[in-house]
Wavefront OBJ file of the C-alpha trace (Angstrom):
o trace
v 0.106 -0.357 0.036
v 2.961 1.972 -0.165
v 5.723 2.547 -2.801
v 9.049 1.718 -0.734
v 7.165 -1.259 1.236
v 9.371 -4.524 2.185
v 7.917 -7.999 1.608
v 9.907 -11.156 2.216
v 13.174 -9.346 2.617
v 12.619 -7.641 -0.859
v 12.221 -3.965 -1.360
v 9.977 -2.801 -4.073
v 11.907 0.105 -5.093
v 14.303 -2.537 -6.623
v 11.065 -2.816 -8.605
v 10.671 0.378 -9.485
v 12.069 3.097 -12.342
v 15.240 4.330 -10.634
v 14.325 7.624 -10.615
v 11.475 6.557 -7.676
v 13.789 4.565 -5.487
v 14.357 5.325 -2.239
v 16.173 3.585 0.146
v 13.469 2.425 3.498
v 14.741 3.450 7.130
v 16.434 1.166 9.577
v 15.570 3.324 12.636
v 12.595 5.017 14.243
v 14.890 8.292 13.919
v 15.630 7.891 10.358
v 11.818 7.276 9.479
v 11.268 10.614 11.734
v 13.492 12.460 9.633
v 12.087 10.937 6.361
v 8.087 11.763 6.886
v 9.485 15.553 8.482
v 11.487 16.275 5.316
v 8.445 15.955 3.315
v 5.933 17.585 5.620
v 4.556 20.712 5.424
v 3.018 22.655 8.286
v -1.380 22.864 9.028
v -2.207 26.551 8.135
v -5.437 27.610 9.528
v -7.461 25.827 7.066
v -6.593 22.463 8.769
v -6.948 23.283 12.593
v -9.625 25.859 12.269
v -13.090 25.065 13.813
v -16.576 24.156 11.082
v -20.048 23.256 11.678
v -20.461 20.468 10.318
v -24.185 19.871 10.897
v -25.211 23.333 9.438
v -24.567 22.666 5.669
v -24.825 19.292 3.185
v -22.192 17.586 1.901
v -20.395 18.752 -0.733
v -20.084 22.146 0.319
v -17.140 24.211 -0.049
v -16.401 25.674 3.817
v -12.441 27.204 2.979
v -10.205 27.439 0.397
v -5.977 28.534 0.198
v -4.084 28.765 -2.817
v -0.502 26.672 -2.217
v 2.261 26.743 -4.312
v 4.727 24.163 -2.075
v 4.345 20.969 -3.680
v 6.785 19.088 -5.808
v 4.444 19.166 -8.965
v 3.704 23.278 -8.929
v 5.985 23.092 -12.132
v 3.000 20.737 -13.814
v 0.190 22.574 -12.162
v -1.403 25.233 -9.180
v -2.204 24.215 -6.202
v -5.473 25.148 -4.073
v -6.528 23.228 -1.103
v -9.867 23.227 0.127
v -11.959 22.343 3.232
v -15.355 20.785 2.721
v -18.263 18.824 3.946
v -18.585 15.360 3.484
v -20.173 12.331 4.888
v -19.033 9.372 6.813
v -20.371 5.576 7.005
v -23.432 6.528 8.793
v -23.911 9.472 6.367
v -23.391 11.845 9.213
v -21.882 15.245 7.971
v -18.171 15.383 8.637
v -15.587 17.594 7.495
v -12.541 16.776 5.210
v -9.731 18.467 3.587
v -8.486 17.796 -0.183
v -5.946 19.217 -2.583
v -6.825 20.364 -6.118
v -4.161 20.429 -8.689
v -4.671 22.219 -11.597
v -2.891 21.592 -14.829
v -0.372 24.645 -16.213
v -2.262 26.252 -19.203
v -5.478 27.732 -20.562
v -8.683 25.411 -19.493
v -10.334 23.580 -22.468
v -13.710 24.600 -23.477
v -16.326 23.213 -21.048
v -13.788 22.890 -18.398
v -10.609 21.175 -17.039
v -11.821 17.333 -16.959
v -11.611 15.916 -13.360
v -10.012 12.837 -12.257
v -11.082 12.779 -8.280
v -8.156 10.634 -6.696
v -8.067 8.276 -3.742
v -4.654 7.762 -2.477
v -3.364 4.675 -1.019
v -2.323 3.814 2.881
v -0.511 6.594 3.994
v -0.891 6.023 7.962
v -4.055 7.142 10.263
v -2.406 9.605 12.554
v -3.805 13.313 11.332
v -0.508 14.669 9.705
v -0.658 11.994 7.405
v -2.836 13.779 4.906
v -1.240 13.638 1.593
v -2.145 17.357 0.921
v 0.288 18.281 4.014
v 3.553 16.594 2.160
v 5.519 18.212 -0.231
v 5.297 15.253 -2.626
v 1.768 15.025 -2.339
v 2.071 11.291 -1.639
v 1.525 9.991 -5.060
v 3.270 12.476 -7.045
v 5.361 10.222 -8.871
v 2.744 7.527 -8.960
v 0.193 8.736 -11.135
v -0.664 12.103 -10.633
v 1.957 13.744 -12.558
v 1.004 11.454 -15.175
v -2.417 12.782 -15.091
v -1.445 16.206 -14.601
v 0.738 15.883 -18.021
v -2.388 14.446 -19.876
v -4.612 17.573 -19.492
v -6.673 16.114 -16.355
v -7.234 18.287 -12.922
v -6.761 15.791 -9.885
v -9.181 16.619 -7.135
v -7.268 14.637 -4.349
v -9.556 14.260 -0.673
v -7.403 13.728 2.238
v -10.111 11.378 3.422
v -11.872 12.021 7.014
v -9.463 12.435 10.004
v -6.417 13.065 7.964
v -5.789 16.830 7.933
v -9.041 17.800 8.877
v -10.915 16.992 12.427
v -11.628 13.899 13.515
v -10.082 10.440 13.610
v -9.605 8.256 10.594
v -11.171 5.364 9.492
v -9.085 3.401 8.138
v -10.174 1.126 5.256
v -13.759 2.518 5.244
v -15.420 2.054 2.158
v -18.092 3.835 2.859
v -16.775 6.775 4.456
v -13.853 7.192 1.890
v -16.221 6.592 -1.073
v -18.334 9.668 0.167
v -14.812 11.665 0.763
v -14.248 11.245 -2.852
v -17.878 12.048 -3.982
v -18.218 14.871 -2.322
v -14.979 16.245 -2.668
v -15.965 17.077 -6.459
v -18.965 19.787 -6.175
v -16.520 21.467 -2.936
v -13.631 21.754 -5.518
v -15.696 22.911 -8.355
v -17.102 25.536 -6.101
v -13.388 26.660 -5.480
v -11.931 26.345 -8.563
v -14.756 27.566 -11.548
v -12.405 26.160 -14.243
v -12.725 22.954 -13.478
v -15.253 20.821 -15.666
v -18.816 18.705 -14.824
v -17.897 15.560 -15.852
v -15.503 13.447 -13.803
v -13.959 9.890 -13.100
v -13.143 8.358 -9.917
v -9.294 6.734 -9.643
v -7.663 5.100 -6.678
v -5.465 2.788 -5.209
v -4.868 0.625 -2.580
v -7.041 1.811 0.328
v -7.866 4.440 -2.385
v -8.648 1.443 -4.900
v -11.412 -0.023 -2.542
v -12.852 3.730 -2.005
v -12.816 4.195 -5.970
v -15.072 0.608 -6.283
v -17.024 2.048 -3.257
v -17.524 5.011 -5.540
v -18.937 3.107 -8.161
v -21.304 1.405 -5.848
v -22.513 4.414 -4.503
v -22.862 6.083 -7.760
v -25.103 3.069 -9.301
v -27.812 4.245 -7.055
v -27.467 8.187 -7.802
v -28.537 10.492 -10.132
v -25.425 12.337 -11.338
v -25.286 12.083 -14.800
v -21.648 13.948 -14.662
v -19.709 10.652 -13.110
v -18.565 8.798 -15.956
v -16.435 5.922 -13.942
v -14.180 4.484 -11.557
v -10.476 2.582 -12.034
v -9.981 0.572 -9.048
v -5.933 -0.689 -8.833
v -5.300 -2.766 -6.522
v -8.160 -2.999 -3.682
v -8.943 -5.319 -1.375
v -12.079 -6.987 -1.983
v -11.774 -9.493 1.424
v -10.252 -7.808 4.613
v -10.802 -10.773 6.185
v -8.573 -12.517 3.489
v -6.214 -9.201 3.722
v -5.638 -9.454 7.853
v -4.717 -13.328 7.407
v -2.311 -12.739 4.509
v -0.510 -9.684 6.430
v -0.268 -12.073 9.807
v 0.998 -14.724 7.658
v 4.138 -12.501 6.292
v 6.657 -11.154 8.201
v 7.696 -7.679 7.693
v 4.089 -6.034 6.924
v 2.641 -5.804 10.398
v 2.078 -2.401 10.560
v -1.132 -2.438 8.436
v -2.889 -4.286 11.292
v -3.120 -1.630 14.070
v -3.767 0.997 11.693
v -6.730 -1.568 10.495
v -7.934 -2.111 14.529
v -7.890 1.563 14.578
v -10.117 1.939 11.696
v -12.422 -0.226 13.053
v -12.431 1.071 16.523
v -12.840 4.220 14.673
v -16.242 3.202 12.854
v -17.148 1.136 16.022
v -16.276 2.799 19.172
v -17.020 -0.674 21.249
v -14.075 -2.450 19.685
v -11.078 -3.170 21.492
v -7.533 -3.393 19.381
v -5.975 -5.838 22.003
v -8.664 -8.191 21.680
v -7.425 -8.950 18.322
v -3.663 -7.970 18.468
v -0.886 -9.415 20.489
v 0.641 -7.987 23.381
v 3.711 -7.336 21.162
v 1.621 -5.438 19.054
v 0.097 -3.445 21.471
v 3.169 -2.016 22.688
v 3.686 0.175 20.106
v -0.084 1.007 18.827
v -0.476 4.387 20.468
v 2.999 5.551 18.781
v 1.817 3.864 15.406
v -1.704 5.744 15.094
v -0.437 9.000 16.526
v 2.808 9.852 16.070
v 4.009 9.360 12.915
v 3.008 7.851 8.882
v 4.042 5.246 6.599
v 7.350 4.745 7.130
v 7.021 5.447 10.957
v 4.799 2.316 11.199
v 6.957 0.399 8.929
v 10.091 0.599 10.787
v 8.219 0.304 14.247
v 6.725 -3.384 12.944
v 9.463 -4.531 10.507
v 10.457 -6.886 12.679
v 7.882 -8.679 13.697
v 7.764 -12.138 12.515
v 4.880 -13.784 10.909
v 2.030 -15.215 13.313
v 2.808 -12.525 16.193
v 0.009 -10.270 15.096
v -2.955 -11.511 15.524
v -4.884 -13.249 18.341
v -6.147 -16.645 16.936
v -9.521 -15.977 17.314
v -9.366 -12.809 15.798
v -11.824 -13.778 13.031
v -14.777 -14.256 15.882
v -14.372 -10.753 16.932
v -18.237 -9.395 16.079
v -16.473 -6.031 15.420
v -14.179 -7.523 13.014
v -17.049 -9.450 11.522
v -19.316 -6.232 11.074
v -16.325 -4.102 9.428
v -15.047 -6.712 7.158
v -18.739 -6.917 5.510
v -19.756 -3.722 5.576
v -16.196 -3.225 3.716
v -16.564 -5.934 1.026
v -16.773 -5.116 -2.425
v -18.923 -6.644 -4.973
v -22.674 -6.223 -2.916
v -24.007 -4.002 -5.215
v -24.288 -4.207 -8.661
v -22.202 -1.688 -10.774
v -23.856 0.077 -13.645
v -21.317 1.958 -15.046
v -18.069 1.811 -16.263
v -15.579 -0.102 -13.815
v -11.770 -0.821 -14.882
v -10.459 -2.845 -12.023
v -6.403 -3.510 -12.358
v -4.079 -5.862 -10.371
v -0.562 -6.980 -10.379
v 0.312 -10.680 -10.283
v 2.717 -11.015 -8.004
v 1.343 -8.006 -5.404
v 2.525 -9.237 -2.056
v 0.034 -6.678 -0.177
v -3.147 -7.806 -2.243
v -2.849 -11.208 -3.885
v -4.113 -11.312 -7.197
v -6.364 -14.345 -6.293
v -8.560 -12.414 -3.863
v -9.257 -9.456 -6.427
v -10.287 -12.149 -8.985
v -12.750 -13.651 -6.960
v -13.961 -10.093 -6.145
v -14.163 -9.856 -10.042
v -15.894 -13.230 -10.263
v -18.845 -11.938 -7.636
v -19.259 -8.358 -9.497
v -19.843 -9.948 -12.952
v -22.300 -12.765 -11.275
v -24.107 -9.579 -9.881
v -24.105 -8.134 -13.874
v -21.649 -5.207 -12.914
v -20.528 -3.429 -15.987
v -16.260 -3.742 -15.739
v -13.404 -4.783 -17.310
v -10.427 -6.490 -15.514
v -6.720 -6.491 -16.411
v -3.781 -8.209 -14.805
v -0.121 -7.125 -14.850
v 2.170 -10.198 -14.823
v 5.035 -10.127 -12.628
v 4.411 -6.601 -11.122
v 3.846 -6.008 -6.743
v 1.790 -3.444 -5.240
v 2.582 -0.270 -5.602
v 4.725 -0.829 -9.259
v 1.374 -2.149 -10.864
v -0.054 1.698 -10.090
v 3.051 2.749 -11.832
v 2.968 1.283 -14.836
v -0.708 0.700 -15.451
v -1.062 4.451 -15.349
v -0.965 4.813 -18.526
v -3.545 2.343 -19.295
v -5.686 4.189 -16.965
v -5.348 7.146 -18.945
v -6.289 6.058 -21.820
v -9.410 3.974 -20.190
v -10.333 7.506 -18.893
v -9.762 9.198 -22.168
v -12.219 6.969 -23.664
v -14.807 7.884 -21.312
v -14.396 11.722 -21.651
v -14.579 10.599 -25.193
v -18.038 8.977 -24.773
v -16.770 5.585 -26.472
v -18.819 2.556 -25.786
v -17.682 0.442 -23.216
v -17.974 -3.442 -23.370
v -17.511 -5.462 -20.279
v -15.230 -8.735 -20.270
v -17.224 -10.612 -17.491
v -17.141 -13.205 -16.728
v -13.160 -13.554 -15.741
v -12.423 -17.062 -16.370
v -8.574 -17.089 -15.083
l 1 2 3 4 5 6 7 8 9 10 11 12 13 14 15 16 17 18 19 20 21 22 23 24 25 26 27 28 29 30 31 32 33 34 35 36 37 38 39 40 41 42 43 44 45 46 47 48 49 50 51 52 53 54 55 56 57 58 59 60 61 62 63 64 65 66 67 68 69 70 71 72 73 74 75 76 77 78 79 80 81 82 83 84 85 86 87 88 89 90 91 92 93 94 95 96 97 98 99 100 101 102 103 104 105 106 107 108 109 110 111 112 113 114 115 116 117 118 119 120 121 122 123 124 125 126 127 128 129 130 131 132 133 134 135 136 137 138 139 140 141 142 143 144 145 146 147 148 149 150 151 152 153 154 155 156 157 158 159 160 161 162 163 164 165 166 167 168 169 170 171 172 173 174 175 176 177 178 179 180 181 182 183 184 185 186 187 188 189 190 191 192 193 194 195 196 197 198 199 200 201 202 203 204 205 206 207 208 209 210 211 212 213 214 215 216 217 218 219 220 221 222 223 224 225 226 227 228 229 230 231 232 233 234 235 236 237 238 239 240 241 242 243 244 245 246 247 248 249 250 251 252 253 254 255 256 257 258 259 260 261 262 263 264 265 266 267 268 269 270 271 272 273 274 275 276 277 278 279 280 281 282 283 284 285 286 287 288 289 290 291 292 293 294 295 296 297 298 299 300 301 302 303 304 305 306 307 308 309 310 311 312 313 314 315 316 317 318 319 320 321 322 323 324 325 326 327 328 329 330 331 332 333 334 335 336 337 338 339 340 341 342 343 344 345 346 347 348 349 350 351 352 353 354 355 356 357 358 359 360 361 362 363 364 365 366 367 368 369 370 371 372 373 374 375 376 377 378 379 380 381 382 383 384 385 386 387 388 389 390 391 392 393 394 395 396 397 398 399 400 401 402 403 404
């Protein structure tokens, strides 16, 4: 769920283009220094109090121009606070960044990609709009801008803005994506009306959630969604992480997400004492690198208690966030890497089969030999071709069923 993950002792950076490679931290101090070097200070837009209940989702609350992102040569940026909605459809406040390509907008305004980012952490400081590289600047965002798309990138509830972050909460994060679009249009009138959703990893599930929600919404401006490396079965994801050494940090973040969604849930009921020792630190004091380095030496089968599957809150969370429970009626492009060591392709294929059985309107593409983040990087060209076709009004042919 991040471009520099290590699985089974093999750094993903070895699989990336040299330009993207960066060593992983080996100490907590190094992790803190790396994150601090990328961090941006939170302005009043992030820290002021907002009345979430005084309006409706999609309302723009505040905006500020910003020129401190590494992509500023490609775009100008505006950061916003806006009203969104959580998994229970309660109005909340979220933040986002809008990246507008350099130059004059085309007739009808800039075509919009509503971007859903992958795992950055769960602490408030882990908002991509508070990072100089915009977190995914070299993993697709720059290519989207070069291709002439404006990018509206939500931070998600609890990252940057007020509240706690419900990590891997499909209903909440899908709404964050959907409602970022009208708020962005209010802030930047040069944005066009039509848009697509695109997301990777945590954002891949969010983008699929957008496709499900939009299937029951009267939204003629929405054209489709791209879901890259999103987990369809979180029970399988939990087991896979516990079965592999070096990636245990995802489980405390997920446990925190369950607790935010269901406050009655206690993380210690499913996490081992070893995992709980650093739980508070990794959920409040740092982001991806910090979580990685704190848990990188955790051996396999040392993170979850044996009875984790029977926990009622875990079961409710898994059920609520399962993909392919709703028929998707507008185009959906699902992408996965065949060597993905975070979200294994077998689970993605099974989720696609289930979606096809519901009659969903989707196409599926896999990439041989690619791990989690390389799949995002290497598939960006195909994503943009697919997205251009949606804006061009080209017909979409579903390739269900998936036979392999």
